[in-house]
N, C-alpha and C positions, 0 to 999 in steps of 0.2 A: 836417332840423326848423331853424327859424329862432328862433333864442333874441332876448331882449329885456334880455340883463343879467342877469336873473335864474337860478339853477339848478331843476332839474325835478327832483321828487325822486318815487317812484311806492312806495305803501303795500298793503298788503292786510292785510284779515282773514282770518277761518276759512271764509269762505260759498264764496270764489269762487278758490281757490288756482291750481288747474290754469289756468282762464281768464286770471288775474291773472299768472300766469309767460309765456302766449303772448302775452301783451298787451305785457308787458317785453321780451319777444324780438323782437318785431314792431319797436318802438323802439330795439332794439339799446342797451338799458340793464339793469343789475340792480334787483331787488326792492330796497328801502331796509329795512334791518334794524329788526325790531322784534318784540318776544315778545307775544304776545296770547294770553292763556289764562284761567283762573279761579284765585281763591285758595279754600281749602278750604270756606269756606261757599257758594261759588258766584259771588260776587261778581266781575265782570269786571275783568280785571289788564292793563295795557297798560303795556310799558316801550319808548321808543323807542331804538333802540341808536347813532344818529346825530346830528348836529347838523342844524336843519330853518330856520334863523333865514334871513329872507329869502327865502326858496324859493318856489316854487311847486310845492305837493304835490298828489297826486292819490290819493286814497283809494279804494280797489275793493274793493267790498263789497254783496253783493246782500242784501237783508233777506228771504230764503227761509227755509224751517224748518231750524232752530228760529229762528223769526221773531222772539221778543223776545229771544234771545240775542245773532241777528246784528245787531238793530237796536241793542241797546246796547254792542257791539263796535264799531260805526260811531262812535256818538253820545262813546265814551270815547275813541276815537283823534281825532276831530276835536278834542275839548277839550284832548288831549294836545298836539298840534299847535299849537293855539291858544296855548295857553300855553308853548310852547317857540319862540315868535315866528316860526309860519309866515308869509311873505309873502301866500299864497293858498292857501286851501284848496278844491280841488273834488272834492265826494262823488259817487264813479263808481259808479252803482247800475244795474246791468246789470237786475234786477229789484227794482220798488219794492213791497214787502210792504204791506197794510192798503190797497191801490188801490183795493180794492173796496169800502170802506165811505167813498164818496166823495160820499154824500147822505143824507138821514132818509129811509129808506123807511115807516117806522113812526113813530108818535108817542114821543116820547124817546128816539129812537136817537141815538148821539153819531155824529159826522164824524171817524174816527180817523183818516182820510187828512191831514184838516186840521192835526189834533192833531200826527202825525208831521213832517208839514212845517215845523211851528213847531219842533219839538223840535231838527230837523237844523240849523234856522238860529239857534235860541238857542245850540246846543253851539259854534258857530262858524264854518260851512260859508260860502265865499263864493259857491256855484255848484254846481249840480246837473247832472251828465251820465245820462240812463238810456234805457231803449228801450221804446216801445209800452207806457205807460202804460194802464192798463183803460179810463179816460176822460180824454180829452187835457185836459180843463179843470184837470185837478187841477195843471197849470203856476201858473194862476192860485192856488193857494192856497201858494205860495211867495214871499216878499217879497225871493227874491234871484235872479238868472237861472237859468233851466233848459234846456236843450238836449237835444232830445226826437229821439232816435234812431227809426228806422224798422225794423221786423223784415222786412216785405212784400220790399222788394229783394233781400236778403239770399235769403230762402226762394226768391224767383222766379228768381234766378240760378241756383240750385243746381238748382231742379226742373226749369227747360228742359232741362238736360242730361241728364235721367234719360231710360232709353231708352221706359219708356211713354210721356211726352209724346210724343216723335217718333213711337211707334207709333198713338197714339189720334187725332192731326190734329185735323179737327174734331169728332170724336167725344168730347172731355174737355170737360167742363163744369165751371166753378169752383162751389164751394155755400158760401151761408153757412149757418153753423148755426143762425142765428136772424136777426130784424130787426135787434138790436143791431149785427152785424158785418158788415152789409152794404157800407158803407164800405169795410172793410179787405177783403173778396172781392171788390169792384168793383175796388180797385185791383190786384187779382194779377188778374184777369182783364183787363184793359187792357195789363198787362204781357206775359202769354203770348197774349194777341190770342184770347180764348175767350169763350165766351157765359156767363152767370150765371144760377144759381138759388138758390131761397130755402126754408130748412126752417121753415115754419111752425108753431110752437110754443105749447103753454101750460102755463107751470110753478105747479102747485097750490101746492108748497111748496119751501122750498129743495133744490139738489140732486136734485128730483125733476121729470123731464119728461115731459110729455105730447104726442107729435106729433099735428099734427092735419092738416096737409096737404102737400105738396110743389107750391112754384110755382114752373115753369119746365120745361122737357121735359129729362126725364135718362133716359127709356128706350132700353135698349141702348147706353147709355152710359157710358163712365168719368168718375168725382168725383172732383174735389178740395176738401175740405171744408176752409176756412180760417178760423183764429181765432186770438186773441191769445194765450190761455192755456188749459192743461187740467188741471183740478184732480180731481175724482174722477172725470171722464171718463164720466159720466152724459149729458150734454147727446150729446156728439161720438159715443159709441158709439150710441144711440137715433137721432140724426139719421142716421147710417151704416145702421141697419137698416131704418129706414124709406125710405131713397132705393133699397134694393135689394126689399123688400117690398112697398112702395106706388108707388113711381117706376119701378121694374124696371131701375134701373142694373145694367151688369153687374159693374165694379168700383166700389171706393172707395177710393183713397188720403186722407191730409189730412196739414193741417202746424198749427205754430202756433209762437208765440214764447217762449212761458216753459211748461216744463214742470214744472207744480207736483205733480202725480202723487201726491196723498194719498188714503190710506184704499185704499179696493177699484180705485184705477185701475188698477194693473198688470194684476191678474186681467180686468177689463173688457175691457181694451185687448187682452190675449192670446186672450180668447174671441171677441173682434168680428170681424164682416166687414172690418174695415180692412183691407189689406194692406200698407201702408207707412205710418210717420208720419215726417215732417221735423219736426226739432225744433232749436231754437237753445241753444245752453250760456249761456244766460244764469242758468240753476240748474245746480248741480254735481250730478250725479246719481249716488247709490251704486250699487255692483255689482248690488245685489238690485234695483233698478229699471231694468236695463238689458236690453232684451229686443231679440231678433232684428229685430223690426219694426220698429225705430226708427233713423232716418239723420239723426246730429246734424253740424249745421252750426255752424262756429265765429263768433261775434261778434267773435272777438280784432282781426281786420283792421280792421273800421270802429270800433272803441273806440280803435285804435290811433291811427288817422287823425286822430278827434274830439279826444283828447288831446294831438296834435302841435299840431292847428289851435287849441285854445283856447290851450295855452302859447304859440302864435306871434301869440295875439290875429288870427285870421284868422274867417271864417265857418264855421260847422260846415254849413249848409245846402250850401254848395258840395259837400258830398262826394257827393251825391246825380246830380250833375251830368253 
């Protein structure tokens, strides 16, 4: 790592302890000392265990469930670092919560993604490092630099080594679960040199999907559904079912960057036609949410490289070259 005179320090909240440890190991450095907990009334408590004066500090914290607790931990940690005279503070957010509230879908709706961006900036963050924002334009909600990492290259590299890819050959089709994910699915199709299909759907209300049609030839072929996140799993499970029942696909696999997996997601995925689901560890899953269908791919290497690049004032975009 190229240093520019300052010291580098890594801190983490309670959201991504395993990932934080893996990142620190890749960087060959220890996580800095900090106690992050709660007072008896539920308020967030943060106590830094070492000096950060003039240091280049990176705080690793996804704002996943419990979203509000993890967000407040991040905000309070940034404020503590700012008041302790840290030189530069980068919020490392593998998963950016509230990203789906990025526009006014109905009259009088809030744009909460913008509010969260303002809160992080106001707390004292100088830079954001994140991965696969639900809407890339959220980068513009911040008045500070945002380094936006991509999940598809990491997933593509891991999936390319799987036996089913080699067995499928030209019979593998990359599938977008909806029109909004076509760009991401196209990237995967280009990296694996495969054809593309789209699940054309109608969503009558939130978390309820009605499949209408399959655009593309999937009959007798193996399909890989590509999405940025899986929340309640309704979209991906119904899409997989449609690929088999409507399109005539032989096997269905899936992948996503962010395994939010709330509500009935685990039950739905367990009972679905999806054979394997590739996920990135941007969100730490508790044991009860880990099933045999999941193949977890670590983002520690790419985040470690990005942190090293930011510390050395080198371009992050070169990581994908």
